[in-house]
N, CA, C, O and the ligand as a Tripos MOL2 file, in Angstrom:
@<TRIPOS>MOLECULE
protein
  265   263    67     0     0
PROTEIN
NO_CHARGES

@<TRIPOS>ATOM
      1 N          13.4210   -2.6920   -5.8820 N.3       1 MET1
      2 CA         12.3810   -2.1570   -6.7760 C.3       1 MET1
      3 C          11.2970   -1.4620   -5.9570 C.2       1 MET1
      4 O          10.7330   -2.0550   -5.0380 O.2       1 MET1
      5 N          11.0130   -0.2300   -6.2860 N.am      2 THR2
      6 CA          9.9750    0.5120   -5.5810 C.3       2 THR2
      7 C           8.9840    1.1050   -6.5680 C.2       2 THR2
      8 O           9.2870    1.2960   -7.7460 O.2       2 THR2
      9 N           7.8060    1.3870   -6.0640 N.am      3 THR3
     10 CA          6.7760    2.0220   -6.8770 C.3       3 THR3
     11 C           6.2400    3.2240   -6.1280 C.2       3 THR3
     12 O           5.9350    3.1430   -4.9380 O.2       3 THR3
     13 N           6.1280    4.3260   -6.8240 N.am      4 GLU4
     14 CA          5.6390    5.5580   -6.2100 C.3       4 GLU4
     15 C           4.6530    6.2240   -7.1590 C.2       4 GLU4
     16 O           4.8690    6.2620   -8.3710 O.2       4 GLU4
     17 N           3.5600    6.7510   -6.5920 N.am      5 THR5
     18 CA          2.5640    7.4230   -7.4310 C.3       5 THR5
     19 C           2.5520    8.9220   -7.1440 C.2       5 THR5
     20 O           2.5390    9.3520   -5.9910 O.2       5 THR5
     21 N           2.5560    9.6980   -8.2110 N.am      6 PHE6
     22 CA          2.5500   11.1610   -8.1030 C.3       6 PHE6
     23 C           1.2550   11.7090   -8.6890 C.2       6 PHE6
     24 O           0.7440   11.2040   -9.6890 O.2       6 PHE6
     25 N           0.7290   12.7660   -8.0410 N.am      7 GLN7
     26 CA         -0.4320   13.4770   -8.5840 C.3       7 GLN7
     27 C           0.0970   14.5900   -9.4750 C.2       7 GLN7
     28 O           0.8520   15.4510   -9.0230 O.2       7 GLN7
     29 N          -0.3040   14.5670  -10.7510 N.am      8 VAL8
     30 CA          0.2150   15.5390  -11.7130 C.3       8 VAL8
     31 C          -0.9320   16.3280  -12.3280 C.2       8 VAL8
     32 O          -1.9240   15.7640  -12.7890 O.2       8 VAL8
     33 N          -0.7710   17.6440  -12.3220 N.am      9 LYS9
     34 CA         -1.7820   18.5340  -12.9090 C.3       9 LYS9
     35 C          -1.3560   18.9890  -14.2890 C.2       9 LYS9
     36 O          -0.1680   19.1780  -14.5480 O.2       9 LYS9
     37 N          -2.3200   19.1650  -15.1710 N.am     10 GLY10
     38 CA         -2.0510   19.7750  -16.4650 C.3      10 GLY10
     39 C          -2.0060   18.8090  -17.6240 C.2      10 GLY10
     40 O          -1.8730   19.2270  -18.7750 O.2      10 GLY10
     41 N          -2.1160   17.5140  -17.3410 N.am     11 MET11
     42 CA         -2.1190   16.5430  -18.4330 C.3      11 MET11
     43 C          -3.5340   16.4720  -19.0080 C.2      11 MET11
     44 O          -4.4880   16.1440  -18.3020 O.2      11 MET11
     45 N          -3.6510   16.7810  -20.2870 N.am     12 THR12
     46 CA         -4.9930   16.8660  -20.8730 C.3      12 THR12
     47 C          -5.2270   15.9090  -22.0340 C.2      12 THR12
     48 O          -6.3700   15.6520  -22.4100 O.2      12 THR12
     49 N          -4.1620   15.3910  -22.5940 N.am     13 CYS13
     50 CA         -4.3580   14.5280  -23.7580 C.3      13 CYS13
     51 C          -3.2220   13.5120  -23.8610 C.2      13 CYS13
     52 O          -2.3290   13.4610  -23.0150 O.2      13 CYS13
     53 N          -3.2810   12.7220  -24.9000 N.am     14 ASN14
     54 CA         -2.2930   11.6600  -25.0740 C.3      14 ASN14
     55 C          -0.8770   12.1860  -25.2970 C.2      14 ASN14
     56 O           0.1030   11.5240  -24.9570 O.2      14 ASN14
     57 N          -0.7830   13.3810  -25.8720 N.am     15 HIS15
     58 CA          0.5430   13.9750  -26.0560 C.3      15 HIS15
     59 C           1.1800   14.2780  -24.7040 C.2      15 HIS15
     60 O           2.3800   14.0840  -24.5110 O.2      15 HIS15
     61 N           0.3610   14.7530  -23.7770 N.am     16 CYS16
     62 CA          0.8540   15.0240  -22.4350 C.3      16 CYS16
     63 C           1.3470   13.7250  -21.7980 C.2      16 CYS16
     64 O           2.4090   13.6920  -21.1750 O.2      16 CYS16
     65 N           0.5770   12.6720  -21.9580 N.am     17 VAL17
     66 CA          0.9340   11.3730  -21.4030 C.3      17 VAL17
     67 C           2.2850   10.9310  -21.9520 C.2      17 VAL17
     68 O           3.1540   10.4880  -21.2000 O.2      17 VAL17
     69 N           2.4580   11.0530  -23.2630 N.am     18 MET18
     70 CA          3.7120   10.6340  -23.8860 C.3      18 MET18
     71 C           4.8780   11.4930  -23.4110 C.2      18 MET18
     72 O           5.9760   10.9900  -23.1770 O.2      18 MET18
     73 N           4.6280   12.8050  -23.2700 N.am     19 ALA19
     74 CA          5.6860   13.7300  -22.8400 C.3      19 ALA19
     75 C           6.1410   13.3860  -21.4230 C.2      19 ALA19
     76 O           7.3370   13.3770  -21.1310 O.2      19 ALA19
     77 N           5.1760   13.1050  -20.5480 N.am     20 VAL20
     78 CA          5.5070   12.7740  -19.1670 C.3      20 VAL20
     79 C           6.2260   11.4270  -19.1000 C.2      20 VAL20
     80 O           7.2070   11.2670  -18.3730 O.2      20 VAL20
     81 N           5.7270   10.4770  -19.8610 N.am     21 LYS21
     82 CA          6.3640    9.1480  -19.8750 C.3      21 LYS21
     83 C           7.8110    9.2340  -20.3270 C.2      21 LYS21
     84 O           8.6970    8.6000  -19.7540 O.2      21 LYS21
     85 N           8.0360   10.0360  -21.3750 N.am     22 LYS22
     86 CA          9.3900   10.1790  -21.9140 C.3      22 LYS22
     87 C          10.3080   10.8460  -20.8930 C.2      22 LYS22
     88 O          11.4310   10.3990  -20.6640 O.2      22 LYS22
     89 N           9.8090   11.9300  -20.2790 N.am     23 ALA23
     90 CA         10.6130   12.6950  -19.3180 C.3      23 ALA23
     91 C          10.9540   11.8500  -18.0950 C.2      23 ALA23
     92 O          12.1050   11.8080  -17.6630 O.2      23 ALA23
     93 N           9.9550   11.1830  -17.5460 N.am     24 VAL24
     94 CA         10.1780   10.3930  -16.3330 C.3      24 VAL24
     95 C          10.9880    9.1350  -16.6480 C.2      24 VAL24
     96 O          11.8010    8.6850  -15.8410 O.2      24 VAL24
     97 N          10.7510    8.5830  -17.8300 N.am     25 GLY25
     98 CA         11.4830    7.3830  -18.2350 C.3      25 GLY25
     99 C          12.9810    7.6040  -18.3570 C.2      25 GLY25
    100 O          13.7680    6.6590  -18.3000 O.2      25 GLY25
    101 N          13.3720    8.8780  -18.5280 N.am     26 ALA26
    102 CA         14.7900    9.2080  -18.6830 C.3      26 ALA26
    103 C          15.4930    9.3940  -17.3430 C.2      26 ALA26
    104 O          16.7160    9.5280  -17.2940 O.2      26 ALA26
    105 N          14.7160    9.4020  -16.2470 N.am     27 VAL27
    106 CA         15.3110    9.5840  -14.9190 C.3      27 VAL27
    107 C          16.0770    8.3160  -14.5150 C.2      27 VAL27
    108 O          15.6280    7.1980  -14.7710 O.2      27 VAL27
    109 N          17.2350    8.5100  -13.8820 N.am     28 ASP28
    110 CA         18.0730    7.3910  -13.4400 C.3      28 ASP28
    111 C          17.3060    6.3790  -12.6040 C.2      28 ASP28
    112 O          16.6470    6.7420  -11.6290 O.2      28 ASP28
    113 N          17.3890    5.1320  -12.9810 N.am     29 GLY29
    114 CA         16.8120    4.0530  -12.1810 C.3      29 GLY29
    115 C          15.3830    3.6870  -12.5200 C.2      29 GLY29
    116 O          14.8800    2.6520  -12.0810 O.2      29 GLY29
    117 N          14.7240    4.5340  -13.3040 N.am     30 VAL30
    118 CA         13.3160    4.2680  -13.6310 C.3      30 VAL30
    119 C          13.2230    3.1480  -14.6660 C.2      30 VAL30
    120 O          13.8990    3.1670  -15.6950 O.2      30 VAL30
    121 N          12.3550    2.1630  -14.3600 N.am     31 SER31
    122 CA         12.1800    1.0580  -15.3010 C.3      31 SER31
    123 C          10.7750    1.0120  -15.8820 C.2      31 SER31
    124 O          10.5340    0.3430  -16.8870 O.2      31 SER31
    125 N           9.8450    1.7270  -15.2450 N.am     32 GLY32
    126 CA          8.4870    1.7270  -15.7720 C.3      32 GLY32
    127 C           7.7140    2.9670  -15.3650 C.2      32 GLY32
    128 O           7.8500    3.4500  -14.2410 O.2      32 GLY32
    129 N           6.9000    3.4870  -16.2830 N.am     33 VAL33
    130 CA          6.0760    4.6600  -16.0020 C.3      33 VAL33
    131 C           4.6620    4.3900  -16.4990 C.2      33 VAL33
    132 O           4.4480    4.0890  -17.6730 O.2      33 VAL33
    133 N           3.6880    4.5030  -15.5760 N.am     34 GLU34
    134 CA          2.2930    4.3610  -15.9730 C.3      34 GLU34
    135 C           1.5880    5.6790  -15.7010 C.2      34 GLU34
    136 O           1.7100    6.2510  -14.6180 O.2      34 GLU34
    137 N           0.8480    6.1560  -16.6980 N.am     35 VAL35
    138 CA          0.1310    7.4150  -16.5420 C.3      35 VAL35
    139 C          -1.3610    7.1690  -16.6890 C.2      35 VAL35
    140 O          -1.8050    6.5160  -17.6330 O.2      35 VAL35
    141 N          -2.1410    7.7070  -15.7300 N.am     36 SER36
    142 CA         -3.5920    7.6790  -15.8570 C.3      36 SER36
    143 C          -4.0730    9.1010  -16.0730 C.2      36 SER36
    144 O          -4.0070    9.9400  -15.1740 O.2      36 SER36
    145 N          -4.5540    9.3580  -17.2680 N.am     37 LEU37
    146 CA         -5.0480   10.6870  -17.6120 C.3      37 LEU37
    147 C          -6.2900   11.0070  -16.7840 C.2      37 LEU37
    148 O          -6.4400   12.1250  -16.2910 O.2      37 LEU37
    149 N          -7.1710   10.0330  -16.6340 N.am     38 ALA38
    150 CA         -8.4190   10.2270  -15.8890 C.3      38 ALA38
    151 C          -8.1490   10.5640  -14.4240 C.2      38 ALA38
    152 O          -8.8150   11.4250  -13.8480 O.2      38 ALA38
    153 N          -7.1810    9.8910  -13.8290 N.am     39 GLU39
    154 CA         -6.8670   10.0870  -12.4140 C.3      39 GLU39
    155 C          -5.8580   11.2050  -12.1940 C.2      39 GLU39
    156 O          -5.7470   11.7390  -11.0900 O.2      39 GLU39
    157 N          -5.1220   11.5570  -13.2450 N.am     40 GLY40
    158 CA         -4.0610   12.5400  -13.0940 C.3      40 GLY40
    159 C          -2.9070   12.0030  -12.2870 C.2      40 GLY40
    160 O          -2.2870   12.7280  -11.5090 O.2      40 GLY40
    161 N          -2.6200   10.7230  -12.4750 N.am     41 THR41
    162 CA         -1.5470   10.1140  -11.7090 C.3      41 THR41
    163 C          -0.4420    9.5790  -12.6170 C.2      41 THR41
    164 O          -0.6670    9.1520  -13.7490 O.2      41 THR41
    165 N           0.7630    9.6260  -12.0540 N.am     42 VAL42
    166 CA          1.9250    9.0510  -12.7190 C.3      42 VAL42
    167 C           2.5370    8.0600  -11.7400 C.2      42 VAL42
    168 O           2.9780    8.4430  -10.6560 O.2      42 VAL42
    169 N           2.5640    6.8060  -12.1130 N.am     43 THR43
    170 CA          3.1080    5.7710  -11.2480 C.3      43 THR43
    171 C           4.4530    5.3170  -11.8060 C.2      43 THR43
    172 O           4.5630    4.8500  -12.9390 O.2      43 THR43
    173 N           5.4650    5.4730  -10.9650 N.am     44 VAL44
    174 CA          6.8430    5.2180  -11.3890 C.3      44 VAL44
    175 C           7.4000    4.0020  -10.6690 C.2      44 VAL44
    176 O           7.3130    3.8990   -9.4450 O.2      44 VAL44
    177 N           7.9660    3.0940  -11.4260 N.am     45 THR45
    178 CA          8.6040    1.9130  -10.8730 C.3      45 THR45
    179 C          10.0910    1.9670  -11.1960 C.2      45 THR45
    180 O          10.4850    2.3510  -12.2970 O.2      45 THR45
    181 N          10.9130    1.5770  -10.2180 N.am     46 GLY46
    182 CA         12.3390    1.5840  -10.4980 C.3      46 GLY46
    183 C          13.1670    1.2010   -9.2920 C.2      46 GLY46
    184 O          12.6400    0.7860   -8.2600 O.2      46 GLY46
    185 N          14.4680    1.3460   -9.4370 N.am     47 THR47
    186 CA         15.4110    1.0090   -8.3850 C.3      47 THR47
    187 C          16.2400    2.2430   -8.0300 C.2      47 THR47
    188 O          16.8260    2.8780   -8.9070 O.2      47 THR47
    189 N          16.2860    2.5800   -6.7290 N.am     48 ASP48
    190 CA         17.0270    3.7550   -6.2640 C.3      48 ASP48
    191 C          16.6650    5.0120   -7.0410 C.2      48 ASP48
    192 O          17.5350    5.7730   -7.4640 O.2      48 ASP48
    193 N          15.3750    5.2110   -7.2200 N.am     49 VAL49
    194 CA         14.9200    6.4060   -7.9340 C.3      49 VAL49
    195 C          14.7770    7.5610   -6.9530 C.2      49 VAL49
    196 O          14.1350    7.4220   -5.9110 O.2      49 VAL49
    197 N          15.3760    8.7000   -7.2850 N.am     50 ALA50
    198 CA         15.2440    9.8810   -6.4420 C.3      50 ALA50
    199 C          13.9230   10.5580   -6.7600 C.2      50 ALA50
    200 O          13.6770   10.9690   -7.8940 O.2      50 ALA50
    201 N          13.0690   10.6680   -5.7360 N.am     51 LYS51
    202 CA         11.7500   11.2580   -5.9020 C.3      51 LYS51
    203 C          11.8440   12.6800   -6.4700 C.2      51 LYS51
    204 O          11.0410   13.0760   -7.3150 O.2      51 LYS51
    205 N          12.8300   13.4320   -5.9970 N.am     52 GLU52
    206 CA         13.0090   14.8160   -6.4510 C.3      52 GLU52
    207 C          13.3210   14.8650   -7.9460 C.2      52 GLU52
    208 O          12.8960   15.7830   -8.6480 O.2      52 GLU52
    209 N          14.0610   13.8750   -8.4220 N.am     53 ASP53
    210 CA         14.4150   13.8310   -9.8440 C.3      53 ASP53
    211 C          13.1720   13.6060  -10.7050 C.2      53 ASP53
    212 O          13.0330   14.1820  -11.7840 O.2      53 ASP53
    213 N          12.2710   12.7540  -10.2040 N.am     54 VAL54
    214 CA         11.0250   12.4890  -10.9350 C.3      54 VAL54
    215 C          10.1730   13.7530  -10.9770 C.2      54 VAL54
    216 O           9.6390   14.1200  -12.0230 O.2      54 VAL54
    217 N          10.0530   14.4160   -9.8230 N.am     55 ILE55
    218 CA          9.2610   15.6480   -9.7470 C.3      55 ILE55
    219 C           9.8480   16.7100  -10.6710 C.2      55 ILE55
    220 O           9.1150   17.4000  -11.3800 O.2      55 ILE55
    221 N          11.1790   16.8370  -10.6600 N.am     56 GLN56
    222 CA         11.8390   17.8200  -11.5070 C.3      56 GLN56
    223 C          11.6070   17.5160  -12.9860 C.2      56 GLN56
    224 O          11.3680   18.4240  -13.7810 O.2      56 GLN56
    225 N          11.6790   16.2510  -13.3440 N.am     57 ALA57
    226 CA         11.4800   15.8520  -14.7440 C.3      57 ALA57
    227 C          10.0690   16.1910  -15.2080 C.2      57 ALA57
    228 O           9.8660   16.6530  -16.3310 O.2      57 ALA57
    229 N           9.0950   15.9570  -14.3280 N.am     58 ILE58
    230 CA          7.7000   16.2660  -14.6770 C.3      58 ILE58
    231 C           7.5280   17.7730  -14.8230 C.2      58 ILE58
    232 O           6.8580   18.2360  -15.7470 O.2      58 ILE58
    233 N           8.1280   18.5370  -13.9190 N.am     59 ARG59
    234 CA          8.0320   20.0050  -13.9820 C.3      59 ARG59
    235 C           8.7250   20.5370  -15.2320 C.2      59 ARG59
    236 O           8.2200   21.4420  -15.8970 O.2      59 ARG59
    237 N           9.8830   19.9690  -15.5420 N.am     60 ASP60
    238 CA         10.6110   20.4060  -16.7390 C.3      60 ASP60
    239 C           9.8070   20.1380  -17.9970 C.2      60 ASP60
    240 O           9.9350   20.8550  -18.9900 O.2      60 ASP60
    241 N           8.9760   19.1010  -17.9530 N.am     61 ALA61
    242 CA          8.1470   18.7740  -19.1100 C.3      61 ALA61
    243 C           6.9460   19.7190  -19.2190 C.2      61 ALA61
    244 O           6.2380   19.7270  -20.2260 O.2      61 ALA61
    245 N           6.7300   20.5180  -18.1620 N.am     62 GLY62
    246 CA          5.6810   21.5270  -18.2090 C.3      62 GLY62
    247 C           4.4400   21.2140  -17.4130 C.2      62 GLY62
    248 O           3.3830   21.7900  -17.6700 O.2      62 GLY62
    249 N           4.5410   20.2990  -16.4330 N.am     63 TYR63
    250 CA          3.3700   19.9240  -15.6440 C.3      63 TYR63
    251 C           3.6270   20.1350  -14.1660 C.2      63 TYR63
    252 O           4.7710   20.1730  -13.7140 O.2      63 TYR63
    253 N           2.5350   20.2710  -13.4200 N.am     64 GLU64
    254 CA          2.6330   20.5280  -11.9930 C.3      64 GLU64
    255 C           2.4820   19.2400  -11.1910 C.2      64 GLU64
    256 O           1.6060   18.4180  -11.4630 O.2      64 GLU64
    257 N           3.3520   19.0820  -10.2020 N.am     65 VAL65
    258 CA          3.2710   17.9170   -9.3100 C.3      65 VAL65
    259 C           2.7910   18.4040   -7.9520 C.2      65 VAL65
    260 O           3.3100   19.3850   -7.4180 O.2      65 VAL65
    261 N           1.7930   17.7130   -7.3920 N.am     66 GLU66
    262 CA          1.2670   18.1150   -6.0870 C.3      66 GLU66
    263 C           2.0420   17.4740   -4.9570 C.2      66 GLU66
    264 O           1.7320   17.7040   -3.7880 O.2      66 GLU66
    265 CU         -1.7780   17.0890  -24.0690 Cu       67 CU67
@<TRIPOS>BOND
     1     1     2 1
     2     2     3 1
     3     3     4 2
     4     3     5 am
     5     5     6 1
     6     6     7 1
     7     7     8 2
     8     7     9 am
     9     9    10 1
    10    10    11 1
    11    11    12 2
    12    11    13 am
    13    13    14 1
    14    14    15 1
    15    15    16 2
    16    15    17 am
    17    17    18 1
    18    18    19 1
    19    19    20 2
    20    19    21 am
    21    21    22 1
    22    22    23 1
    23    23    24 2
    24    23    25 am
    25    25    26 1
    26    26    27 1
    27    27    28 2
    28    27    29 am
    29    29    30 1
    30    30    31 1
    31    31    32 2
    32    31    33 am
    33    33    34 1
    34    34    35 1
    35    35    36 2
    36    35    37 am
    37    37    38 1
    38    38    39 1
    39    39    40 2
    40    39    41 am
    41    41    42 1
    42    42    43 1
    43    43    44 2
    44    43    45 am
    45    45    46 1
    46    46    47 1
    47    47    48 2
    48    47    49 am
    49    49    50 1
    50    50    51 1
    51    51    52 2
    52    51    53 am
    53    53    54 1
    54    54    55 1
    55    55    56 2
    56    55    57 am
    57    57    58 1
    58    58    59 1
    59    59    60 2
    60    59    61 am
    61    61    62 1
    62    62    63 1
    63    63    64 2
    64    63    65 am
    65    65    66 1
    66    66    67 1
    67    67    68 2
    68    67    69 am
    69    69    70 1
    70    70    71 1
    71    71    72 2
    72    71    73 am
    73    73    74 1
    74    74    75 1
    75    75    76 2
    76    75    77 am
    77    77    78 1
    78    78    79 1
    79    79    80 2
    80    79    81 am
    81    81    82 1
    82    82    83 1
    83    83    84 2
    84    83    85 am
    85    85    86 1
    86    86    87 1
    87    87    88 2
    88    87    89 am
    89    89    90 1
    90    90    91 1
    91    91    92 2
    92    91    93 am
    93    93    94 1
    94    94    95 1
    95    95    96 2
    96    95    97 am
    97    97    98 1
    98    98    99 1
    99    99   100 2
   100    99   101 am
   101   101   102 1
   102   102   103 1
   103   103   104 2
   104   103   105 am
   105   105   106 1
   106   106   107 1
   107   107   108 2
   108   107   109 am
   109   109   110 1
   110   110   111 1
   111   111   112 2
   112   111   113 am
   113   113   114 1
   114   114   115 1
   115   115   116 2
   116   115   117 am
   117   117   118 1
   118   118   119 1
   119   119   120 2
   120   119   121 am
   121   121   122 1
   122   122   123 1
   123   123   124 2
   124   123   125 am
   125   125   126 1
   126   126   127 1
   127   127   128 2
   128   127   129 am
   129   129   130 1
   130   130   131 1
   131   131   132 2
   132   131   133 am
   133   133   134 1
   134   134   135 1
   135   135   136 2
   136   135   137 am
   137   137   138 1
   138   138   139 1
   139   139   140 2
   140   139   141 am
   141   141   142 1
   142   142   143 1
   143   143   144 2
   144   143   145 am
   145   145   146 1
   146   146   147 1
   147   147   148 2
   148   147   149 am
   149   149   150 1
   150   150   151 1
   151   151   152 2
   152   151   153 am
   153   153   154 1
   154   154   155 1
   155   155   156 2
   156   155   157 am
   157   157   158 1
   158   158   159 1
   159   159   160 2
   160   159   161 am
   161   161   162 1
   162   162   163 1
   163   163   164 2
   164   163   165 am
   165   165   166 1
   166   166   167 1
   167   167   168 2
   168   167   169 am
   169   169   170 1
   170   170   171 1
   171   171   172 2
   172   171   173 am
   173   173   174 1
   174   174   175 1
   175   175   176 2
   176   175   177 am
   177   177   178 1
   178   178   179 1
   179   179   180 2
   180   179   181 am
   181   181   182 1
   182   182   183 1
   183   183   184 2
   184   183   185 am
   185   185   186 1
   186   186   187 1
   187   187   188 2
   188   187   189 am
   189   189   190 1
   190   190   191 1
   191   191   192 2
   192   191   193 am
   193   193   194 1
   194   194   195 1
   195   195   196 2
   196   195   197 am
   197   197   198 1
   198   198   199 1
   199   199   200 2
   200   199   201 am
   201   201   202 1
   202   202   203 1
   203   203   204 2
   204   203   205 am
   205   205   206 1
   206   206   207 1
   207   207   208 2
   208   207   209 am
   209   209   210 1
   210   210   211 1
   211   211   212 2
   212   211   213 am
   213   213   214 1
   214   214   215 1
   215   215   216 2
   216   215   217 am
   217   217   218 1
   218   218   219 1
   219   219   220 2
   220   219   221 am
   221   221   222 1
   222   222   223 1
   223   223   224 2
   224   223   225 am
   225   225   226 1
   226   226   227 1
   227   227   228 2
   228   227   229 am
   229   229   230 1
   230   230   231 1
   231   231   232 2
   232   231   233 am
   233   233   234 1
   234   234   235 1
   235   235   236 2
   236   235   237 am
   237   237   238 1
   238   238   239 1
   239   239   240 2
   240   239   241 am
   241   241   242 1
   242   242   243 1
   243   243   244 2
   244   243   245 am
   245   245   246 1
   246   246   247 1
   247   247   248 2
   248   247   249 am
   249   249   250 1
   250   250   251 1
   251   251   252 2
   252   251   253 am
   253   253   254 1
   254   254   255 1
   255   255   256 2
   256   255   257 am
   257   257   258 1
   258   258   259 1
   259   259   260 2
   260   259   261 am
   261   261   262 1
   262   262   263 1
   263   263   264 2
@<TRIPOS>SUBSTRUCTURE
     1 MET1         2 RESIDUE 1 A MET
     2 THR2         6 RESIDUE 1 A THR
     3 THR3        10 RESIDUE 1 A THR
     4 GLU4        14 RESIDUE 1 A GLU
     5 THR5        18 RESIDUE 1 A THR
     6 PHE6        22 RESIDUE 1 A PHE
     7 GLN7        26 RESIDUE 1 A GLN
     8 VAL8        30 RESIDUE 1 A VAL
     9 LYS9        34 RESIDUE 1 A LYS
    10 GLY10       38 RESIDUE 1 A GLY
    11 MET11       42 RESIDUE 1 A MET
    12 THR12       46 RESIDUE 1 A THR
    13 CYS13       50 RESIDUE 1 A CYS
    14 ASN14       54 RESIDUE 1 A ASN
    15 HIS15       58 RESIDUE 1 A HIS
    16 CYS16       62 RESIDUE 1 A CYS
    17 VAL17       66 RESIDUE 1 A VAL
    18 MET18       70 RESIDUE 1 A MET
    19 ALA19       74 RESIDUE 1 A ALA
    20 VAL20       78 RESIDUE 1 A VAL
    21 LYS21       82 RESIDUE 1 A LYS
    22 LYS22       86 RESIDUE 1 A LYS
    23 ALA23       90 RESIDUE 1 A ALA
    24 VAL24       94 RESIDUE 1 A VAL
    25 GLY25       98 RESIDUE 1 A GLY
    26 ALA26      102 RESIDUE 1 A ALA
    27 VAL27      106 RESIDUE 1 A VAL
    28 ASP28      110 RESIDUE 1 A ASP
    29 GLY29      114 RESIDUE 1 A GLY
    30 VAL30      118 RESIDUE 1 A VAL
    31 SER31      122 RESIDUE 1 A SER
    32 GLY32      126 RESIDUE 1 A GLY
    33 VAL33      130 RESIDUE 1 A VAL
    34 GLU34      134 RESIDUE 1 A GLU
    35 VAL35      138 RESIDUE 1 A VAL
    36 SER36      142 RESIDUE 1 A SER
    37 LEU37      146 RESIDUE 1 A LEU
    38 ALA38      150 RESIDUE 1 A ALA
    39 GLU39      154 RESIDUE 1 A GLU
    40 GLY40      158 RESIDUE 1 A GLY
    41 THR41      162 RESIDUE 1 A THR
    42 VAL42      166 RESIDUE 1 A VAL
    43 THR43      170 RESIDUE 1 A THR
    44 VAL44      174 RESIDUE 1 A VAL
    45 THR45      178 RESIDUE 1 A THR
    46 GLY46      182 RESIDUE 1 A GLY
    47 THR47      186 RESIDUE 1 A THR
    48 ASP48      190 RESIDUE 1 A ASP
    49 VAL49      194 RESIDUE 1 A VAL
    50 ALA50      198 RESIDUE 1 A ALA
    51 LYS51      202 RESIDUE 1 A LYS
    52 GLU52      206 RESIDUE 1 A GLU
    53 ASP53      210 RESIDUE 1 A ASP
    54 VAL54      214 RESIDUE 1 A VAL
    55 ILE55      218 RESIDUE 1 A ILE
    56 GLN56      222 RESIDUE 1 A GLN
    57 ALA57      226 RESIDUE 1 A ALA
    58 ILE58      230 RESIDUE 1 A ILE
    59 ARG59      234 RESIDUE 1 A ARG
    60 ASP60      238 RESIDUE 1 A ASP
    61 ALA61      242 RESIDUE 1 A ALA
    62 GLY62      246 RESIDUE 1 A GLY
    63 TYR63      250 RESIDUE 1 A TYR
    64 GLU64      254 RESIDUE 1 A GLU
    65 VAL65      258 RESIDUE 1 A VAL
    66 GLU66      262 RESIDUE 1 A GLU
    67 CU67       265 GROUP 0 **** ****
């Protein structure tokens, strides 16, 4: 089990939070997604999660990952 935090730009409201949670939650191995709108962070917990897959999922949802 690992936890990784990503800085995400463009999340402005609760809909963005839900969209990111849904997108990242669908990535293989992900078991938990926490989003802080105030901090602009997405914290992903899971097993054997490919970091690139998480970044791609966030980008596909329409947000920028730093
Ligand atoms: Cu929004």
